[in-house]
Residue frames relative to the residue before (quaternion, step in Angstrom):
aa qw qx qy qz dx dy dz
M 1.0000 0.0000 0.0000 0.0000 0.00 0.00 0.00
V 0.6324 0.5144 -0.3260 0.4787 3.54 1.05 -0.79
A 0.6398 0.5274 -0.3216 0.4573 3.57 0.98 -0.87
G 0.6462 0.5277 -0.3155 0.4522 3.56 0.98 -0.85
T 0.6529 0.5129 -0.3061 0.4659 3.56 1.01 -0.83
L 0.6649 0.5052 -0.3016 0.4601 3.57 0.96 -0.88
V 0.6516 0.5002 -0.3165 0.4743 3.58 0.99 -0.83
A 0.6497 0.5139 -0.3159 0.4626 3.59 0.98 -0.83
F 0.6310 0.5175 -0.3294 0.4749 3.58 1.05 -0.75
A 0.6576 0.5018 -0.3054 0.4717 3.57 0.94 -0.92
L 0.6295 0.5433 -0.3233 0.4516 3.57 1.06 -0.79
A 0.6575 0.5016 -0.3033 0.4735 3.58 0.97 -0.87
M 0.6787 0.4919 -0.2953 0.4585 3.57 0.94 -0.87
L 0.6441 0.5010 -0.3256 0.4777 3.58 1.03 -0.74
G 0.6246 0.5309 -0.3320 0.4667 3.57 1.08 -0.71
S 0.6460 0.5123 -0.3096 0.4736 3.55 1.02 -0.84
W 0.6629 0.5071 -0.2988 0.4628 3.57 0.93 -0.92
T 0.6240 0.5399 -0.3272 0.4606 3.57 1.06 -0.78
R 0.6874 0.4759 -0.2862 0.4680 3.58 0.90 -0.92
I 0.6372 0.5385 -0.3298 0.4419 3.59 0.95 -0.87
N 0.7272 0.4028 -0.2240 0.5086 3.57 1.09 -0.75
V 0.4651 -0.7210 0.4108 0.3084 3.56 1.31 0.47
A 0.4435 0.6976 -0.4455 0.3438 3.56 0.99 0.89
G 0.3987 0.7689 -0.4404 0.2363 3.58 1.26 0.01
M 0.7596 0.3398 -0.1894 0.5212 3.59 1.12 -0.61
T 0.3636 0.7284 -0.5057 0.2854 3.61 1.15 0.43
C 0.6771 0.2728 -0.2479 0.6369 3.55 1.36 -0.21
P 0.1559 -0.8616 0.4764 0.0800 3.62 0.09 1.23
D 0.7049 0.3720 -0.2632 0.5435 3.59 1.29 0.00
W 0.1169 -0.7825 0.6095 0.0508 3.57 -1.32 0.32
P 0.5442 -0.1472 -0.8259 0.0054 1.64 -1.98 1.56
L 0.5508 0.5892 -0.4130 0.4229 3.61 1.22 -0.17
C 0.3057 -0.7213 0.5865 0.2056 3.55 -1.31 0.23
R 0.8195 -0.1079 0.0040 0.5628 3.55 -0.38 1.30
G 0.7139 -0.4884 0.2365 0.4425 3.52 1.05 0.91
A 0.7292 0.3693 -0.2272 0.5294 3.60 1.23 0.13
V 0.5642 -0.5706 0.4660 0.3728 3.54 -1.26 0.46
V 0.7653 0.0934 -0.0456 0.6352 3.54 1.03 -0.87
P 0.1962 -0.8116 0.5401 0.1054 3.61 -0.24 1.22
V 0.6401 -0.4358 0.4156 0.4771 3.54 -1.28 -0.17
L 0.2395 -0.8158 0.5164 0.1020 3.54 -0.42 1.25
H 0.2949 0.7253 -0.5725 0.2434 3.54 -0.36 1.26
G 0.8276 0.1893 -0.1497 0.5068 3.54 -1.15 0.61
T 0.8095 -0.2707 0.2080 0.4777 3.55 -1.09 -0.75
V 0.4085 0.6825 -0.4918 0.3543 3.60 1.26 0.08
V 0.5819 0.6023 -0.3610 0.4103 3.56 1.11 -0.74
L 0.6511 0.5355 -0.3224 0.4305 3.59 0.92 -0.88
E 0.7021 0.4572 -0.2764 0.4707 3.59 0.77 -1.00
W 0.6637 0.4978 -0.3178 0.4590 3.59 0.94 -0.81
M 0.6383 0.5129 -0.3257 0.4728 3.61 1.00 -0.76
H 0.6102 0.5479 -0.3431 0.4580 3.56 1.07 -0.73
R 0.6797 0.4725 -0.2849 0.4833 3.57 0.94 -0.86
L 0.6226 0.5402 -0.3362 0.4555 3.58 1.04 -0.75
L 0.6635 0.4959 -0.3035 0.4709 3.57 0.94 -0.87
A 0.6174 0.5285 -0.3387 0.4741 3.59 1.08 -0.67
F 0.6249 0.5318 -0.3253 0.4699 3.58 1.08 -0.74
I 0.6480 0.5061 -0.3079 0.4787 3.58 0.99 -0.84
E 0.6313 0.5478 -0.3250 0.4425 3.57 1.01 -0.82
T 0.5539 0.6117 -0.3907 0.4079 3.60 1.13 -0.57
F 0.7006 0.4562 -0.2666 0.4795 3.58 0.88 -0.94
V 0.6203 0.5380 -0.3424 0.4566 3.58 1.06 -0.70
V 0.6667 0.4907 -0.2950 0.4771 3.58 0.92 -0.92
A 0.6332 0.5263 -0.3316 0.4605 3.59 0.98 -0.82
G 0.6519 0.5149 -0.3097 0.4626 3.58 0.99 -0.81
I 0.6349 0.5255 -0.3237 0.4647 3.57 1.02 -0.79
V 0.6592 0.5094 -0.3113 0.4573 3.58 0.92 -0.90
V 0.6676 0.4999 -0.3050 0.4597 3.61 0.88 -0.92
A 0.6841 0.4739 -0.2876 0.4740 3.58 0.90 -0.92
G 0.6719 0.5211 -0.2978 0.4340 3.56 0.98 -0.83
L 0.6000 0.5835 -0.3615 0.4109 3.57 1.07 -0.68
R 0.6249 0.5474 -0.3352 0.4445 3.58 1.13 -0.58
L 0.7413 0.3996 -0.2116 0.4961 3.58 1.18 -0.52
R 0.4385 0.7472 -0.4381 0.2398 3.59 1.24 -0.16
S 0.6344 0.5248 -0.3460 0.4498 3.62 1.10 -0.52
A 0.6790 0.4861 -0.2885 0.4684 3.59 1.13 -0.58
I 0.7636 0.2480 -0.1345 0.5808 3.57 1.08 -0.72
R 0.4397 -0.7817 0.3742 0.2356 3.53 -0.17 1.35
P 0.7751 0.3671 -0.2475 0.4508 3.68 0.66 -0.89
L 0.4346 0.7562 -0.4322 0.2291 3.58 1.27 -0.20
G 0.6345 0.5608 -0.3366 0.4117 3.58 0.93 -0.86
R 0.6927 0.4672 -0.2732 0.4768 3.57 0.87 -0.95
M 0.6453 0.5257 -0.3217 0.4515 3.57 1.04 -0.76
L 0.6449 0.5099 -0.3178 0.4724 3.59 1.04 -0.75
L 0.6237 0.5274 -0.3291 0.4739 3.56 1.07 -0.75
A 0.6472 0.5094 -0.3077 0.4764 3.57 1.00 -0.85
L 0.6274 0.5471 -0.3316 0.4440 3.58 1.01 -0.82
A 0.6797 0.4882 -0.2923 0.4628 3.57 0.84 -0.98
A 0.6719 0.5088 -0.3001 0.4467 3.58 0.92 -0.92
V 0.6838 0.4826 -0.2921 0.4628 3.59 0.87 -0.93
F 0.6407 0.5282 -0.3381 0.4429 3.58 1.00 -0.75
V 0.6435 0.5056 -0.3199 0.4775 3.59 0.94 -0.87
L 0.6367 0.5284 -0.3190 0.4622 3.57 0.99 -0.87
Q 0.6635 0.5207 -0.3062 0.4414 3.56 0.92 -0.91
V 0.6340 0.5251 -0.3297 0.4622 3.58 0.99 -0.81
L 0.6751 0.4934 -0.2900 0.4655 3.58 0.90 -0.94
L 0.6483 0.5119 -0.3178 0.4654 3.57 1.04 -0.75
G 0.5720 0.5772 -0.3756 0.4456 3.57 1.16 -0.55
G 0.6605 0.4838 -0.2944 0.4929 3.55 1.04 -0.80
A 0.6363 0.5465 -0.3269 0.4355 3.58 1.05 -0.78
T 0.6204 0.5440 -0.3557 0.4390 3.60 1.02 -0.69
I 0.6325 0.5071 -0.3303 0.4834 3.58 1.12 -0.64
K 0.6463 0.5324 -0.3193 0.4438 3.56 0.93 -0.91
F 0.7632 0.3392 -0.1821 0.5190 3.57 1.00 -0.83
A 0.4982 -0.7185 0.3898 0.2891 3.56 1.25 0.59
N 0.6241 -0.5795 0.3298 0.4073 3.56 0.97 0.92
S 0.1313 0.7947 -0.5736 0.1488 3.57 0.87 0.93
P 0.6475 -0.5440 0.3514 0.4018 3.62 -1.06 0.58
L 0.6611 0.5059 -0.3170 0.4544 3.60 0.95 -0.83
S 0.6708 0.4884 -0.3091 0.4647 3.60 0.91 -0.85
V 0.6301 0.5258 -0.3280 0.4679 3.59 1.04 -0.75
M 0.6570 0.5161 -0.3100 0.4537 3.58 0.93 -0.90
I 0.6768 0.4817 -0.2988 0.4697 3.60 0.89 -0.90
H 0.6342 0.5276 -0.3214 0.4649 3.58 1.02 -0.82
W 0.6577 0.4975 -0.2971 0.4813 3.58 0.98 -0.86
G 0.6425 0.5260 -0.3237 0.4537 3.57 0.97 -0.82
A 0.6549 0.4983 -0.3115 0.4751 3.58 0.98 -0.81
A 0.6111 0.5432 -0.3431 0.4624 3.58 1.08 -0.71
M 0.6647 0.4942 -0.2993 0.4736 3.57 1.02 -0.79
L 0.6188 0.5234 -0.3427 0.4750 3.59 1.07 -0.68
L 0.6277 0.5281 -0.3315 0.4661 3.58 1.01 -0.79
L 0.6710 0.4856 -0.2912 0.4787 3.57 0.91 -0.89
A 0.6267 0.5430 -0.3356 0.4469 3.58 1.04 -0.75
V 0.6652 0.4884 -0.3051 0.4752 3.60 0.93 -0.87
L 0.6601 0.5053 -0.3103 0.4612 3.59 0.91 -0.89
T 0.6594 0.5026 -0.3044 0.4690 3.57 0.95 -0.86
S 0.6338 0.5262 -0.3249 0.4645 3.58 1.01 -0.79
L 0.6310 0.5280 -0.3250 0.4662 3.58 1.02 -0.79
V 0.6420 0.5200 -0.3199 0.4637 3.57 0.98 -0.84
V 0.6639 0.5055 -0.3061 0.4582 3.59 0.89 -0.92
V 0.6653 0.4942 -0.3047 0.4693 3.59 0.87 -0.92
A 0.6651 0.5110 -0.3085 0.4487 3.59 0.93 -0.88
F 0.7151 0.4535 -0.2627 0.4626 3.58 0.92 -0.88
T 0.6999 0.4345 -0.2802 0.4928 3.61 1.12 -0.45
Y 0.4882 0.6679 -0.4339 0.3569 3.59 1.27 -0.12
D 0.0446 -0.7686 0.6380 -0.0145 3.53 -1.00 0.97
A 0.4152 -0.7431 0.4703 0.2330 3.58 -0.54 1.18
R 0.6459 0.5316 -0.3276 0.4391 3.61 1.15 -0.47
Q 0.6878 0.4467 -0.2675 0.5058 3.56 1.26 -0.32
P 0.6421 -0.4963 0.3900 0.4351 3.60 -1.22 0.26
S 0.6374 -0.5466 0.3824 0.3855 3.56 -1.15 0.64
P 0.4444 -0.7049 0.4768 0.2797 3.61 -0.77 0.97
A 0.1028 -0.7766 0.6190 0.0564 3.53 -1.14 0.65
L 0.3632 -0.7116 0.5548 0.2323 3.54 -1.05 0.71
E 0.1757 0.7887 -0.5624 0.1757 3.55 -0.25 1.26
G 0.4701 -0.6760 0.4932 0.2808 3.54 -1.14 0.62
R 0.0759 0.7737 -0.6247 0.0738 3.57 -0.82 0.98
R 0.7812 -0.3130 0.2372 0.4853 3.52 -1.29 -0.21
G 0.7998 0.2753 -0.2253 0.4835 3.57 -0.89 0.95
T 0.5834 0.6073 -0.3766 0.3859 3.58 1.19 -0.43
A 0.6494 0.5689 -0.3247 0.3864 3.59 0.88 -0.96
P 0.6792 0.4762 -0.3274 0.4525 3.68 0.78 -0.83
V 0.6552 0.4997 -0.3164 0.4700 3.58 1.01 -0.79
A 0.6440 0.5166 -0.3160 0.4676 3.57 1.00 -0.83
L 0.6305 0.5282 -0.3281 0.4645 3.58 1.05 -0.76
A 0.6499 0.5061 -0.3137 0.4724 3.58 0.97 -0.85
T 0.6360 0.5292 -0.3237 0.4590 3.58 1.04 -0.79
A 0.6584 0.4984 -0.3008 0.4771 3.57 0.94 -0.90
W 0.6482 0.5139 -0.3156 0.4649 3.58 1.02 -0.81
A 0.6195 0.5343 -0.3378 0.4655 3.58 1.06 -0.73
F 0.6306 0.5338 -0.3244 0.4607 3.57 1.04 -0.79
V 0.6654 0.4959 -0.2970 0.4723 3.58 0.90 -0.94
T 0.6463 0.5307 -0.3161 0.4480 3.58 0.97 -0.87
M 0.6534 0.5118 -0.3079 0.4650 3.57 1.00 -0.84
C 0.6572 0.5066 -0.3112 0.4633 3.56 0.93 -0.88
A 0.6290 0.5215 -0.3278 0.4743 3.57 1.04 -0.77
G 0.6396 0.5282 -0.3167 0.4602 3.56 1.03 -0.80
A 0.6336 0.5265 -0.3252 0.4644 3.57 1.03 -0.79
Y 0.6545 0.5040 -0.3130 0.4687 3.57 1.01 -0.81
V 0.6425 0.5257 -0.3220 0.4552 3.58 0.93 -0.89
S 0.6891 0.4940 -0.2831 0.4483 3.56 0.86 -0.99
S 0.7261 0.4489 -0.2524 0.4555 3.58 0.83 -1.00
S 0.6697 0.4802 -0.3043 0.4779 3.60 1.21 -0.38
G 0.5160 -0.6745 0.3972 0.3480 3.57 1.29 0.03
A 0.4989 0.6746 -0.4115 0.3559 3.57 1.23 0.43
G 0.3448 0.7871 -0.4631 0.2170 3.57 1.25 0.18
L 0.7730 0.2671 -0.1500 0.5556 3.57 1.13 -0.63
A 0.2892 0.7793 -0.5086 0.2244 3.57 1.16 0.51
C 0.7591 0.2051 -0.1233 0.6054 3.57 1.18 -0.63
L 0.1624 -0.8145 0.5528 0.0686 3.58 -0.42 1.18
G 0.6035 0.5515 -0.3565 0.4522 3.57 1.28 -0.15
V 0.1027 -0.7650 0.6333 0.0569 3.56 -1.23 0.58
P 0.5656 -0.2503 -0.7840 0.0531 1.59 -1.61 1.93
A 0.6572 0.5184 -0.3208 0.4432 3.62 1.15 -0.49
C 0.4057 -0.6925 0.5425 0.2483 3.54 -1.33 0.17
G 0.8176 -0.1944 0.0923 0.5340 3.56 0.14 1.27
P 0.8089 -0.2758 0.1945 0.4814 3.58 -1.20 -0.46
T 0.7306 0.2967 -0.2063 0.5793 3.59 1.12 -0.63
F 0.5671 -0.6565 0.3729 0.3292 3.56 -0.81 1.02
L 0.7715 0.3562 -0.1819 0.4949 3.60 0.87 -0.97
G 0.5659 -0.6091 0.3890 0.3967 3.59 1.23 0.03
E 0.4591 -0.7013 0.4915 0.2363 3.53 -1.33 0.13
T 0.7220 0.3670 -0.2357 0.5371 3.61 1.23 -0.23
V 0.6741 -0.4918 0.3589 0.4181 3.56 -1.27 0.29
P 0.6597 0.4935 -0.3332 0.4586 3.67 0.80 -0.82
Q 0.6469 0.5130 -0.3245 0.4616 3.59 1.00 -0.77
T 0.6475 0.5098 -0.3141 0.4714 3.58 0.99 -0.80
L 0.6210 0.5321 -0.3344 0.4684 3.58 1.04 -0.75
Q 0.6630 0.5122 -0.2966 0.4585 3.56 0.90 -0.95
M 0.7033 0.4601 -0.2723 0.4685 3.58 0.86 -0.94
T 0.5946 0.5499 -0.3644 0.4596 3.60 1.10 -0.60
H 0.6388 0.5175 -0.3173 0.4727 3.56 1.00 -0.82
R 0.6482 0.5130 -0.3188 0.4638 3.59 0.97 -0.81
L 0.6613 0.5023 -0.3089 0.4636 3.59 0.94 -0.86
L 0.6203 0.5320 -0.3371 0.4675 3.58 1.04 -0.74
A 0.6613 0.5081 -0.3041 0.4605 3.58 0.96 -0.87
A 0.6566 0.5025 -0.3100 0.4694 3.59 0.96 -0.84
T 0.6509 0.5070 -0.3108 0.4719 3.57 1.00 -0.82
L 0.6033 0.5596 -0.3510 0.4468 3.58 1.07 -0.73
L 0.6348 0.5275 -0.3289 0.4588 3.57 0.97 -0.82
L 0.6605 0.4971 -0.3027 0.4743 3.59 0.96 -0.83
F 0.6394 0.5217 -0.3219 0.4641 3.59 0.98 -0.82
A 0.6548 0.5201 -0.3113 0.4516 3.57 0.97 -0.86
I 0.6435 0.5111 -0.3182 0.4727 3.58 0.99 -0.82
A 0.6611 0.5049 -0.3042 0.4641 3.59 0.92 -0.90
A 0.6550 0.5165 -0.3144 0.4532 3.59 0.94 -0.87
A 0.6347 0.5339 -0.3283 0.4521 3.58 1.04 -0.77
F 0.6658 0.4924 -0.3000 0.4736 3.59 1.02 -0.75
L 0.7137 0.4772 -0.2530 0.4459 3.58 1.05 -0.75
L 0.5226 0.6419 -0.4247 0.3667 3.60 1.20 -0.23
P 0.4836 -0.6536 0.4922 0.3110 3.62 -0.93 0.83
A 0.6201 -0.5994 0.3664 0.3493 3.58 -1.08 0.71
Y 0.6618 0.5349 -0.3246 0.4130 3.60 1.03 -0.71
Q 0.6246 0.5361 -0.3504 0.4468 3.62 1.17 -0.31
R 0.0369 -0.8729 0.4866 -0.0048 3.52 0.63 1.20
R 0.6782 0.4831 -0.3084 0.4599 3.59 0.85 -0.89
A 0.6391 0.5148 -0.3228 0.4715 3.56 1.01 -0.78
T 0.6242 0.5447 -0.3341 0.4494 3.57 1.05 -0.76
V 0.6412 0.5166 -0.3184 0.4696 3.57 0.99 -0.86
A 0.6656 0.5044 -0.3007 0.4605 3.58 0.90 -0.95
L 0.6690 0.4990 -0.3034 0.4597 3.56 0.97 -0.83
R 0.6317 0.5180 -0.3356 0.4690 3.58 1.05 -0.68
V 0.6086 0.5277 -0.3427 0.4834 3.57 1.10 -0.69
A 0.6494 0.5164 -0.3066 0.4664 3.57 0.96 -0.90
L 0.6395 0.5291 -0.3176 0.4586 3.56 1.02 -0.82
G 0.6646 0.5006 -0.2967 0.4687 3.57 0.96 -0.88
L 0.6615 0.4998 -0.2997 0.4720 3.56 1.01 -0.83
T 0.6050 0.5494 -0.3517 0.4566 3.58 1.12 -0.65
A 0.6481 0.5060 -0.3101 0.4773 3.57 0.97 -0.86
L 0.6460 0.5097 -0.3116 0.4752 3.57 1.02 -0.83
Q 0.6420 0.5414 -0.3200 0.4386 3.57 1.01 -0.84
I 0.6414 0.5080 -0.3193 0.4781 3.57 1.00 -0.80
T 0.6325 0.5307 -0.3222 0.4631 3.57 1.03 -0.81
L 0.6593 0.5019 -0.3028 0.4709 3.58 0.95 -0.89
G 0.6293 0.5392 -0.3303 0.4518 3.56 1.06 -0.74
V 0.6528 0.5052 -0.3056 0.4745 3.57 0.97 -0.88
L 0.6654 0.5047 -0.3040 0.4584 3.58 0.93 -0.90
N 0.6055 0.5583 -0.3553 0.4421 3.58 1.05 -0.69
V 0.6685 0.4817 -0.2938 0.4845 3.56 1.02 -0.81
L 0.6943 0.4892 -0.2847 0.4446 3.57 0.82 -0.98
W 0.7563 0.3557 -0.1913 0.5146 3.59 1.06 -0.77
L 0.4915 -0.7236 0.3884 0.2899 3.59 1.30 0.42
L 0.6698 -0.5896 0.2863 0.3489 3.53 0.81 1.14
P 0.0510 0.7829 -0.6163 0.0686 3.63 0.45 1.09
T 0.6192 -0.6133 0.3445 0.3490 3.57 -0.95 0.92
A 0.6839 0.4911 -0.2976 0.4501 3.59 0.80 -0.98
L 0.6677 0.4963 -0.3049 0.4636 3.58 0.98 -0.80
R 0.5970 0.5465 -0.3596 0.4644 3.60 1.10 -0.61
E 0.6683 0.4852 -0.3007 0.4770 3.58 0.96 -0.85
A 0.6233 0.5273 -0.3374 0.4686 3.59 1.05 -0.73
H 0.6256 0.5357 -0.3228 0.4663 3.57 1.06 -0.79
A 0.6634 0.4928 -0.2972 0.4782 3.59 0.98 -0.84
A 0.6628 0.5109 -0.3076 0.4528 3.59 0.92 -0.90
N 0.6822 0.4750 -0.2932 0.4724 3.57 0.93 -0.85
A 0.5752 0.5707 -0.3760 0.4495 3.58 1.16 -0.54
V 0.6518 0.5015 -0.3043 0.4806 3.57 0.99 -0.87
A 0.6613 0.5090 -0.3072 0.4575 3.58 0.89 -0.94
T 0.6367 0.5309 -0.3214 0.4577 3.58 1.01 -0.81
F 0.6692 0.4996 -0.2960 0.4636 3.56 0.85 -0.98
L 0.6852 0.4842 -0.2940 0.4579 3.59 0.88 -0.90
A 0.5974 0.5421 -0.3657 0.4642 3.59 1.10 -0.57
F 0.6411 0.4995 -0.3153 0.4900 3.58 1.05 -0.73
V 0.6214 0.5360 -0.3384 0.4604 3.59 1.03 -0.76
V 0.6491 0.5104 -0.3098 0.4714 3.58 0.92 -0.92
A 0.6500 0.5160 -0.3143 0.4609 3.58 0.93 -0.88
T 0.6551 0.5161 -0.3137 0.4539 3.59 0.96 -0.84
V 0.6735 0.4885 -0.2976 0.4682 3.58 0.88 -0.93
L 0.6682 0.4924 -0.3052 0.4667 3.59 0.90 -0.89
T 0.6172 0.5397 -0.3445 0.4572 3.58 1.03 -0.74
S 0.6654 0.5009 -0.2980 0.4664 3.57 0.94 -0.89
L 0.6848 0.4874 -0.2878 0.4589 3.58 0.90 -0.92
E 0.6965 0.4676 -0.2804 0.4665 3.58 0.89 -0.90
A 0.6009 0.5571 -0.3594 0.4464 3.58 1.12 -0.56
V 0.6853 0.4495 -0.2748 0.5028 3.57 1.18 -0.58
S 0.6972 0.5176 -0.2892 0.4030 3.57 0.85 -0.99
V 0.6476 0.5351 -0.3337 0.4276 3.60 0.99 -0.75
P 0.6594 0.4756 -0.3283 0.4810 3.64 0.86 -0.80
L 0.6285 0.5281 -0.3399 0.4588 3.59 1.05 -0.73
A 0.6496 0.5135 -0.3147 0.4640 3.57 0.98 -0.83
R 0.6483 0.5134 -0.3193 0.4629 3.58 1.00 -0.80
T 0.6341 0.5275 -0.3272 0.4611 3.56 1.04 -0.80
S 0.6511 0.5141 -0.3137 0.4620 3.57 0.97 -0.87
S 0.6387 0.5268 -0.3267 0.4559 3.59 1.00 -0.79
R 0.6451 0.5178 -0.3237 0.4594 3.58 0.96 -0.84
R 0.6356 0.5334 -0.3316 0.4490 3.58 1.01 -0.78
I 0.6520 0.5172 -0.3135 0.4573 3.54 0.96 -0.91
V 0.6590 0.5112 -0.3056 0.4593 3.56 0.95 -0.91
S 0.6772 0.4985 -0.2968 0.4526 3.58 0.89 -0.94
E 0.6615 0.4982 -0.3143 0.4642 3.58 1.01 -0.80
T 0.6300 0.5332 -0.3317 0.4569 3.56 1.09 -0.72
V 0.6626 0.4965 -0.2982 0.4749 3.56 1.00 -0.90
């Protein structure tokens, strides 16, 4: 599961790097590349072909995770549904990869493809968290909403929306539509569509920071692991905003754009981890208290 998550992360980053270097359409057909399984590899064709190769490798990794996970689904209650979600999202992601070629990497197709990649990473990361927190001596973990879960889940959903908005802004060429920070010229939201897109992304990012702070305050004290994960997410959110500002001030250097994309993924996954841990700890603590009461009552 860890391997699957790492490969999926590398796949997302290679896809981002391919798009940033304007190599997304160097293979204008799909699933073949220039009519061949292995085309003549020169220039930026290498980037797009490597991206597809890594996606092909991920197919076997995901299949292995599903097969291995099915053996444990009776012991870990949410595993069956999570494996089903993994398979469905992966198939969707592969098909969306082909759709981006069909639509010539249009901003909307890029955004949807990126969003599906994040959903795939979210499911894989959730599987890793559930697997590592599973204890055979305890009742089977369940993902349920309890106190403190909703604010963290909201922040996670907001992070997802913010990332998708960022993908649209970047792929539509609106990354430098607003050169001012924090406002966009005389009018805060700008006067053109690209400027409004850019400022909307900034507002989403600022709101995410506020949501993360609020969620951290609302978490119950006993949810220690979730608190740590949420604090990491909060720190990464602050770093992400800083990287966004630097990208504008330094006029979108390629390496910094990729760092911005990579940190966006890390930020989102930190929120995902916090959400899963919040759900698990919200269930495990009441169960532990119930078990303690039983022991006390039986002793008395």
